C-alpha positions in Angstrom: -18.1 -13.3 28.4 -21.1 -14.4 30.3 -22.1 -18.1 30.6 -25.7 -18.9 30.8 -27.9 -21.6 31.8 -31.2 -22.6 30.7 -34.0 -23.5 33.5 -37.7 -23.2 34.1 -37.2 -19.8 35.4 -34.4 -18.7 32.7 -35.5 -19.7 29.3 -34.1 -19.4 26.2 -36.5 -16.1 25.5 -35.0 -14.5 28.8 -31.4 -15.3 28.0 -31.6 -14.2 24.8 -33.2 -10.9 25.8 -30.6 -10.3 28.5 -27.6 -11.4 25.9 -29.1 -8.6 23.4 -29.5 -6.0 26.0 -25.7 -6.5 27.3 -24.6 -6.1 23.9 -26.5 -3.4 23.1 -25.1 -1.8 25.9 -21.6 -2.1 25.1 -22.0 -1.0 21.8 -24.1 2.1 22.6 -21.7 3.4 25.2 -19.1 2.9 22.3 -20.6 4.6 20.0 -21.5 7.5 22.4 -17.7 7.9 23.1 -16.9 7.7 19.5 -19.8 10.5 18.3 -21.5 12.0 21.3 -24.3 11.3 23.2 -26.7 13.7 21.5 -25.5 11.5 18.1 -26.5 8.2 19.3 -30.7 6.6 20.5 -32.8 4.0 19.9 -35.3 5.3 17.3 -38.6 3.5 16.0 -38.1 3.3 12.4 -39.6 0.7 9.3 -42.3 2.2 7.5 -45.7 0.1 7.8 -43.4 -2.4 10.0 -41.9 -0.5 12.4 -39.1 -1.9 15.1 -36.7 -0.2 17.2 -33.2 0.1 16.5 -30.2 1.7 17.9 -29.4 4.3 15.5 -26.1 6.6 15.3 -25.4 10.0 13.4 -22.0 9.9 12.1 -21.9 13.5 10.3 -23.5 15.6 8.0 -24.0 15.2 4.0 -24.4 18.0 1.5 -26.2 16.9 -1.3 -25.8 18.2 -5.1 -28.2 21.0 -4.3 -26.3 22.5 -1.2 -28.8 21.2 1.4 -27.1 19.6 4.4 -28.4 16.4 5.9 -27.7 14.1 8.4 -25.8 11.1 7.5 -27.1 8.2 10.3 -26.3 4.5 10.3 -28.8 2.1 12.3 -27.5 -1.1 14.1 -29.5 -4.3 15.0 -28.8 -6.8 17.7 -29.9 -10.0 16.6 -29.6 -13.3 18.7 -28.4 -16.0 16.7 -30.2 -19.6 17.2 -28.1 -22.5 18.5 -30.0 -25.2 17.0 -32.0 -25.4 13.5 -35.3 -24.3 13.3 -37.9 -25.7 10.9 -41.3 -24.3 10.3 -43.4 -24.8 7.2 -42.0 -22.2 4.9 -38.5 -22.3 5.8 -35.6 -23.4 7.4 -33.0 -21.9 9.7 -29.6 -23.4 10.3 -28.3 -23.6 13.6 -25.9 -20.9 14.3 -22.2 -21.9 14.5 -19.6 -19.3 15.6 -15.9 -20.8 14.8 -17.6 -22.5 11.4 -19.3 -19.1 10.4 -15.9 -17.0 11.4 -14.3 -19.7 9.0 -16.8 -19.4 5.9 -16.3 -15.7 6.0 -12.3 -16.1 6.0 -13.2 -18.7 3.1 -15.1 -16.0 1.3 -12.7 -13.4 1.7 -10.0 -15.4 0.0 -12.0 -16.8 -2.7 -13.2 -13.3 -3.6 -9.5 -11.9 -3.5 -8.3 -15.2 -5.5 -11.3 -14.4 -8.1 -10.1 -10.9 -8.3 -6.3 -11.9 -9.2 -7.8 -14.4 -11.8 -9.4 -11.6 -13.2 -6.4 -9.0 -13.0 -4.2 -11.6 -14.2 -6.9 -12.6 -17.1 -6.9 -8.7 -18.2 -3.2 -8.2 -18.1 -3.0 -11.6 -20.2 -5.8 -10.0 -22.8 -3.6 -6.9 -22.8 -0.5 -8.6 -23.5 -2.3 -10.4 -26.6 -3.2 -7.4 -27.5 -0.1 -6.0 -27.5 1.1 -8.9 -28.9 -1.2 -9.3 -32.0 -0.6 -5.8 -32.7 3.0 -6.1 -32.9 3.1 -9.2 -35.2 0.7 -6.9 -37.2 3.2 -4.2 -37.5 5.6 -6.6 -38.4 3.4 -8.5 -40.9 2.7 -4.7 -42.3 6.4 -4.3 -42.3 7.3 -7.6 -44.2 4.5 -6.8 -47.1 5.8 -3.5 -47.8 9.6 -4.6 -48.0 8.1 -7.7 -50.3 6.3 -4.8 -52.3 9.8 -3.0 -52.6 11.8 -5.9 -53.4 9.3 -6.6 -56.0 9.4 -3.4 -57.5 13.1 -3.4 -57.5 12.8 -6.7 -59.2 11.0 -5.3 -62.1 12.6 -2.2 -62.4 16.2 -4.3 -63.1 14.6 -6.7 -65.5 13.1 -3.4 -67.6 16.8 -1.9 -67.2 18.1 -5.1 -68.1 15.5 -5.7 -71.3 16.4 -2.1 -72.0 20.2 -2.6 -72.0 20.0 -5.8 -73.9 17.9 -4.2 -76.8 19.9 -2.7 -80.0 19.3 0.3 -82.3 20.0 1.8 -85.1 20.4 5.2 -86.5 19.3 5.9 -90.3 19.4 9.3 -92.4 17.1 9.3 -95.6 16.7 5.4 -95.4 20.3 4.4 -94.7 21.7 3.1 -91.5 25.0 5.4 -90.5 25.1 3.3 -87.1 23.8 0.1 -85.6 24.2 -2.3 -82.7 23.8 0.5 -80.4 22.2 1.1 -76.5 19.5 3.5 -76.6 21.6 6.2 -75.0 24.0 5.5 -77.3 21.4 5.9 -80.4 20.3 9.2 -79.0 23.8 10.6 -78.8 24.7 9.3 -82.4 21.3 11.1 -83.4 22.4 14.3 -81.5 26.0 14.1 -83.2 24.2 13.9 -86.7 22.4 17.0 -86.5 19.1 18.7 -85.2 17.7 18.3 -88.9 15.1 15.6 -87.8 16.7 13.6 -90.9 17.9 11.3 -88.2 16.2 9.0 -86.8 16.5 5.8 -84.2 15.0 2.6 -85.3 14.9 -0.9 -82.7 16.9 -3.7 -84.6 14.6 -6.9 -84.5 
């Protein structure tokens, strides 16, 4: 790390240029080591407002049509101001390395926290959805059981009422048997013959 002192002969503009050149040189050498000298260069780009920036060709990219292109990344070193800069249009805050690093760490922590909260909320919603489905299935099963029980009660009542009723068997208007269940009355009628003369009547 280099120490700089502002003097009349060495103002902030010269110091900034020197610092930028030093960093750019270190970065350029590192990129050349990683990608080769033929893939690292200072280029002029920017359309209608061109500027000189460091560029590195990191590899080849094949598009959807099968054509190959260079995949490039540009890096532009910027010297940050150590004091606040105020103009008519905007204000640039003084750059504090430690504060900005801490702000980035806070950003990562906040981002991780929000992600964890979102995942927890998603899991909770999923759990609630599963619970709701389970409750619906239980409610459906309960209603089905209640319907079965109601049907059983109706059938039992019908059988009880049928067994409580009494019948008589008449032949040609004369009662030959009485106080019979329906099954007993049918049996008695069959015993008396199949000529149709024996009739079953409900006793009032």
